[in-house]
N, C-alpha and C positions, 0 to 999 in steps of 0.2 A: 585875649591878645587881638591883634588886628587881623582882619580877614580881609585881604584886598584883592583887587581883579587879578593881579599877577599870580596869588596864591590860588583863587578859584580856577583860573586857565590850568594851571598845573595839575589839578586833581579833578577837573570836569571831563567827562568823556568829549571826544572831539566832534562825533556826530551830533548834528542838530536836525530833527526831523523837518521835513519840507512842511512850510506852510505853519508851522508853530510859532514862528518870532512875533507876528503882530497880528494877534487874532482879532477878528472882526465877527460879530454876530451879524448873520443875515438877517434881513429884515423880513417882517412877518409873512408878506407876500413878495416875491421876487420874480420877476417876469421874465420868461425865456423867450417869447415872443410875443407881440403886440396881440396876436389872438388866442395864444396858450400859456396863460400864466401858469406858475407853479404855486399852489397854496401850500404853506408849512402851518402846520399844527403843532400843540405840544402833546407829548405821549410821555405819561409817567410810568415809572419802572424801578426795579430794585436788582441790582446787579450781585448781591451776596445774600444766599441763604444755605440752609441746610436741611437736611431730611436723614432718616433712617439709612440712607445709603453711606453716610458718615456718622456724624455724632448730633445729629438732631432729632427732636423728639419724636415728629410723626413719620408715617408712612409716605413716600413722595407725594403721593397722588393728592393726599390732605395738605400739603404744604405747598402745592401748586394751586390747589383750588382755595387756599386761604387768601391768596395775593389776587385771583382773579375775581374772587366774590368780594373783594374790597374796593373793585374799581382801577387795579393795576392795568397797564395795557401790554407790558412788557416785564421778563423776569429771567434771571440765569440762574438756574439749580446748580449752585456751585461748591459741591462737596468736595471735601479735604481728600487731595491725591488722589482722587477717583473719578472716572465718568461713567455716566449711568449707561454702559455699553451690555450689550448682549452676551457676553463671555462670561459661561459659567464660574463662580467663583464663591469663596466661602469668608474670605478675609476682608475687613473694611475698618478701618478707625480704630486698630486697636482690637476688633474682635477676632479671636483666631482660633475657632474650634479645633481640637485633634480630630482630623478624618482618617477614619480606617479605610479601607478597601471595600469593605462593606457598605459603608456607609456612602462613598463614593458612587459604588455601583447602584445606589438606590435614586441616585439623580444623573443616570445615563439618559442623554438625549434632551435633558433641562437646559435652560438659557439664563442669563441675568446672575444676580447675586442673590444667595439664600443666606439669610442671616439667623441665627440660633436666636430665640427668646430668652429672656433673662431667667437664669436659674441658679442652683448652687454653684454649678463650675462656671457659668456665664454671667458676667455683669455687666449689661448695657442698658441702654433706654428702651429696649424693644420688650414691651409688656403685653398681656393679652388686652390690657386696656387699650393699648395704641391699636391693637388689630380690631378690637370690638366699635373703635371711634370710628375706623374707616368703612368697616361693613355697615355700620347704621347709615353712613350716609351715602354710601355709594353701592350696595346690595352686599347681601350676604355672600355672593360668588365672587365678590371683587376682589379678594384677599386668597391667595394659594399658600396652602399651610402643608407640610410634609414632616413625618416624623422619621427618625432615622439614629440609630446608635443612642438611645435614650433622650435623645433632643428633638425640640420641636422648632423648625426652620420654617422662615416667611420668605416668599419671595417679593423683591423689589422691583416693581416697573420699571423698565427702561425708559430713557430719554425718548426713543421715539416712540415709545407707546402712552408716554404721556402727552407729546406733541398730537397724537392721534386721539387721545380723550379730551384735551383741554384745548388747543389751539383752535383760533378762529380769524381767518383772513380779513385783515383791516382792524379785528378788535382785539384779539389778545395773541401774543408772540412768545414762544420760548426759545431761548437763545442759549446753544451750548457752551460749557465752559467748566472750570475747576479751580479750587483755591490750593496754591503751592506753599507747603508748611515749611520754608526753609528755617535756619537757624544759625546761632554761633556755639561756640563752646561753652560760653558762659551763661547759657541759657536764655539769651535774648532772642525772642520769638521775630523773625522775619517772614511774615505772612503776603502773598501776592496773590492776585488773581489773572488767570488767561479766559479772555471771554471771547467767543466765537470759535471754540476749537473743541475737538472730540478726542483728541490724543494725550495721554499724560505722561511725565518721566519724574525719575525720581529726585526727590528735592535734594537742595544743594546746601551745604553747612561750609561755611569758611568763617575766619578768626573775625569778621567785620563785618556789620551789614551792608557797608558800602560795597564790598565784593560779594557778598552772598546777593545783594539785589542785581550787579551788575552781571555777574555769569550766570544767575537764572533767566535773565531778559536776554542773554548772548543764547543761551540754549533754547530758548523758545524762539527766536529769530531762525535759527537754525532747521527744528523739527516744523515749523510752521512756515516755511517759506514762501509757501503756494497759498496760505490760508490768512488773509486779513484778519487782525485779532486786535484785542483792547488789552493793555496791560496794566493793572494797578497796584500800588502800594497799599497795602490794607493797614486800619487802625495803629497810627504809630505810638499811641499811647500805651497801647497794650504790649506786654503786661506791665511793664514800668518804665514809660520812656524809651522803648527799646529801638526804635527808629529815630534818629536824631534828624534836625533839619539838615545837618551837612552830610549826612547820608543821600539827599535829594539833592542837595548842592552840586554834588559831585558826580551824580547819574544824572545828566541835564537831558537825557534821551527816556526818562521816566517822565511821561506827560500826566499820569493822573494818580490821584490818591484819595484816601477817602478822609473827607472834611468831618462830615458825619459818622456814627458808628466809631466813637471814642470812649475809652474808660479804664480805669486803674483795675486792674484785675483783683475780682474778690476784694478783700479788704486791705490791698495797698494804698498807702495814703498819697494823695495829691500833694504837691508841692507849691506852695504860694512863688517861689521864686524859680518857677520852672515854666518852661512855655505850655500852652493849651493849644488845641488843633488850630484858630484861625492864627494865631501867633506864628506857629510852626511854617504856616502855609504863607505868610508873607515873610518870614525869615528866608525861607528858600527862594521867594519870587524876586526879593528884595538884591539877592546876589546873582541870581539868573540874570535880571533886567540889566546889572552892571556888566556883565559878562555879555550881553546881547544875544542869550540862547533861549530855547523854547520856554516859557513860563509854565509852572506847574498849574493843573486844572483840579476843581475840588468837586468831587462826587458825594452823595449821599446812599447809604445803605443802612440795614438794620442788622444784619451779619446774623439774621433769625435762626436759633435753635430751638425754642420754645414757642408755641403759636396759641396765645390765649383767646378766650371768646371774642373779646372786645376789641376795637380797633387799632389797640395801642400798636406804635410804630416807631422807631428811633431816629429813620432819615430815609430819603428816595431822591431819584434824579428823575429831572423832567428835561427830555429832549426836544428841540424842535425839529422835525422831519417833514418831508414830503409824503412818505408812505411810512406804514408800520411794517417793517421790514428790516434785516440786518444790515444790508448794503447801507440804507438811508440813514439809520441809527449810527451806524459806524461813520458815516459823513458828518454826521451832527457832532458827534464827541470829538472827530478831529479837529473841527472846524472851530470848536469851544461853545457850539451853540447849544448849551443847555445849562442848568442852574441845578444846585443841592438845595434841599429843604428839611426840615424837622417839624414842619406844621403850616406854613405860609406858600402862597404861590405868586408867581409874577403873572399879569397879563400881557406885559410887553417887556421887551429887552432890546434895545437898540442901540448900536455905537457905529458912529459914521467915521472915525478915524481920529476923532477929536474929542465928539462929546457923548458920553455914555447916559442914555436917558431910560428912565425904568417907569411903570406903572404896575403899583400892586392889584391883584385880583383878590378884591376886599371881600369875602365871602361873607363875612359878619360885622354888625356895626361896631363902631370904637376907633379909637386913636391908633395911628399908625405912623410910623418914622422910618425915614430912608436915611442909611449911613453910607456917605461914599468914604472909603477908606483906600489907603495906599502908602508909600513910602516916598519921601523926598530923595533927590540926588545925593544931597549932602548929609545923609542921615549918619547917626554915630554906629562905627562898624565894628564895635569893640564886641568880642564875642568871650563870655567867661563860663568857666566850666564850675560846677558844684560836686564835690565827691559825696556818694551815699552810699553807705556801709551795706553789707550784704543782710543784715539784720532787718533793715527796710525793704530791700528791695524782693527779700525772700528767694534769691539765687544767687546773687554775686555782687561783688562790689561796682559801683556804677560812675561814670562822669557823666552829669546831665548839662547840657548845653544851656545858656541863657542869652537873650540879647536884648538890646536897647529897645526901650519903648517907642522910640522913632519909627521902629519897624511896625507897620501896619496902624498906623496914626488915623483919628478921624479927620478927613480933610474938609468935610463939610456936611450939614445935617440938615434934613428936610423935614419938616412935621406935615403929613399928609400922605397921599396915596399915588401920587406924580412928582417926579424930580428930575433932573438933569444936573451932570458935573462936567465942564469943560476943562481938559488937561492944561495944568500950567506948564511954564517952561522948565521948573525943577520937578515936576512928578516923573516916577519911573513908570508909574501905572495906577489904574485905578479900578476899584470894584465895589459894587452896592451889596449892602446888607438890608433887609427888611425886617422890622419886629412890629410886633402887636403892644401896644401900652395898656394899662400900667406896666412895667415891667419890676420885678424883685429888685430890691436895692442890691443885692448880691448876685444879681444874676451873671451865670459865667456859661462856658460851651456845655453843661450840662443841664441847662434850662431852655424853654423855647417859648412860644413858637417863633420860627424865623426862617429866612431864605438867603440865598447867597448867590451872586452872578460870578461869572468867571473875571478874572482880571484882565485889563485890557491897556494897551499901550499904545502910543500914536505911530 
């Protein structure tokens, strides 16, 4: 069917966040005064990962150290529906031991989450191996253990304790936050991150992802009215194309989504006739640009649960800020002055209101390519749906949206490490993607390395 500007405006939220309509990347050096220039630099971070506070493999200190030791500048430990606060508790991410009065008495005066180790009655990822792993790295006394009621409990370090142990001014920053696991009755997963906050609230379950997202964001705005925060729509492919482009077309005040960190859950088959994350991104922004509302910005994350010995990551975000603190990073994100990556880096990104210029930080020898991508104003706006039976989704019958290949087309290609593109009168927006050659013939969203700027319009 045709998805027109009038249809968009009927379903789109009325509010458009200030400053989000015509994003302009800040220059690498922006002068405040002639004598006091503000020098901005790139900071690498990950805003989505997990530990034993929810369903991640390692203890929280191991998870934080994993990123710090690999050169990250900032992270947000975003466990499911929980913040790493000091309240005494025993339940987390499906782990619900039966606590007798005698067992509770054993923890009198204690703080934080005490999680039972895996045993005959408790099946989770917390094993002796996980504890030994942390003790070997941080010392024998680094992990507190208490036995009660036939169970062995391990104390999780709080966010503030992790800050004290790992944070370094100007070198490594921990940002509070959590992942809200909303859903729909047909088992569609609608996960969202609240970044920069310490309070959680019960997840919201509505008939459609459009309403689940809208009401979750509204609840967050009410709860965090005095706390600037970042809200992201997570992994739209998971579990099986669960968040559609229309869900974020209709929620135009959702500014951020995870471009990297996408996959079909377990053995669910990807469909050749459905969108991939980049096409999802462009479909949303094509219709948002037509309606003159804020464009959707792409973030990279690895949603890490397992922590291998090697450097393997699936995605990260690099923001350009004057200082490594939350206000400066938040300002960079809201200005669109950041990029997503799963293997490459930009040395420069500049947009002067008309021309997007980029330079690749080519750390290795080889051939590089810059693809300037966007959508024309007269693109084919036909939106089709593909019916998928419950046997394929392993949850419920599903309608998957498809969009024209004119959405997110390559506008120009530059071979090399520097290039620029000037917006044409019929361009809705432009963004740049960088890749390293040679690329596999069947390269898609699963392969890399690559990096993506944000979309820009005049």
